[in-house]
N, C-alpha and C positions, 0 to 999 in steps of 0.2 A: 499540554499538547494545545499547539496553535493551531487554527485552521487559516488556510487562505482563500476564504470566500470573497468572491467579485461581489461588487456593492448594485450591480445593476439588477431590477427588480425582473421576476419571471412574467412571461405574458405574450400576448401578441406584440407586432412590431417589427423593424426591420431586422434588429439582431445583428449578431455579429458576420462582416464579410466573408464568406467562405474562401479557404486557403489552401495552398496546395504544398506538397513537400513537407510536412512536419512529421519528427521523429516518434518513436515509440515512446520515448521519454517523455516528449512533450503532448503525448495522448492518453498517458496513463492516470487514472484515479483511486487513490485508495481509501476504503473505508473503515472505519473503525467501529468497534464493539463495545456496549457495555459489558465489563468484564463479569457483572453477575448474570449475564443474560445470553446462554450459550448461542456464538453462532451456529443455525443448522448446517446440515452439509447436503450436498447435492441439490443447491437452489443456486447453483452461479447463472446458469443461463435463465431463469425465470425472473432474475435480479435484472438482467440487460433487457430482456422482454418487457418488464412492468415499467422500467424508466423509459425505455423507447413509447410504449405505448400513452404513457404521462405525457412524456416532450409531446405529442402528436395531438394531443386532446386538448395542451394548451398552446398549440400553434405556435411553438418552439420552430426556430429556422431548423431546415430537414437537415444540414449536414452535423447538428448537435444530436448524435446517435450513439449509440452502445454496440460495438459490434463484437465484443467478448468480455466474458467475467470469468474470473476463475480464482480458486483459491493459491495462495503462496503458501510457502512451506512453514511459516510461522502461521497459518490459519487467518489471516488478513486476507479480505476481498479485493483483489485488483479488478479495474475495469479498463479498457480500451475503446477509447471514442473512432470516430469515422475519420478515417485519413485528411479530410478537408476542415477539420475542427480540432482545437487543442482541449486542453484539460482545464485550461482557464477559460476559456469559450463556455465550456460545460459549466462549468463553477457559478456563470452569472443566472445559471436555473436552480440553483443548489437545491432551494426549500422545494421544489416538485422533486429534483430526484430524491433527497431523503423521503418524503413523503412516500415516494413511488416505492422505495427498498423497504420500506417497513412494512408495506404490505405481504410483504415475501418473508422478510426476515425483521421480526421487531427490536432484535440484538443490536441492527447498527443504528451509530448514534451521530456520526460524522462524516463528510466525505471531503477529503483535498486534493491537491495535486500531491503526487508522487514524486519525490525529491531522491531518487535512488540513486541520481548520477554521485550522491557523494558516498564515497564509499572511506569507512573507518578502518585502519589495519593498525593493530598493536603488535609491537616487538617486544621480544624478550620476555616473555609472557612465561609464569611457572608453571610448568608442567606437573608438578607435584600438586599444586592447588588444585587443577583445572582439569587434571587427567588421571583416571586410576580407579581403583574402587574405595568408595563411602566418600566419591565427590561428587557434585551436583554438576559437573563438567561445564561445559559452555553457556548452560542457561544460567548458572551461578555468575560467570562471567559477564553475562549480558547484564543480571540484576544489579551488578556491582556496577557498570559502565555507567548507566543510562543514568542515574541520578546524581552521580559525580561530574556530569557533562550535561547540563541540562538544554542545550543550544543543538542537541541531536537527536534525534527518533530513528531506535533502528528497526524498520517493520518487517524484516526478512530475517533470515534465521540465521546464526553465526555457525560459521565453519573454520575449520583449520585450514591453512594455505598448503600444508604438506600433509602428506600419510600419515596419522598419528604412531604408527606402528614403529615407521621409519624415524620419525624424530624420537621415539622411546629406546631405539636401539643404537641412534647416534648419541644418544644423551646430550643431546642439544636444547636449549630454550625453544620453545615453539612460536610461531608468529599466528595470529589468525586475524581474521577478517569478514565483514560482512559482504555480500553480494545480493 
């Protein structure tokens, strides 16, 4: 996994210029965890609070704040920056962010911009292989797809584009996508 950390160091100073009109996609951070240390549940807002306190104490610009943190369907922690900042701006303070998050959840090892705007769609997927009894389903599909395509990381849960029952009934090949 490659991180897109910015090179500017943390601490007081002029910092990035506030901006307006950034999209949610530009403001989203994703926290990656060490697979051997489980990410704790019900600490998402505590993570946002810890990051904001650390930014305040390190005199980071006021717009570099987290307004929301939550866990996605795949279990990764997603955070949204204030509307006047982007994830790229927040990552200039990456070390502060990681240190603050680890005070709440020491399973977190990295933070990066979320690139969820890239969607992967797979067509003509064999239903017998990924749907039905004694298959591992879409988790198996994900495990097989990521190593074969090292340029993509799928941080969200894989899902079928159509209702699986409808696909089974019509006996067509299915399509899956990440969202």
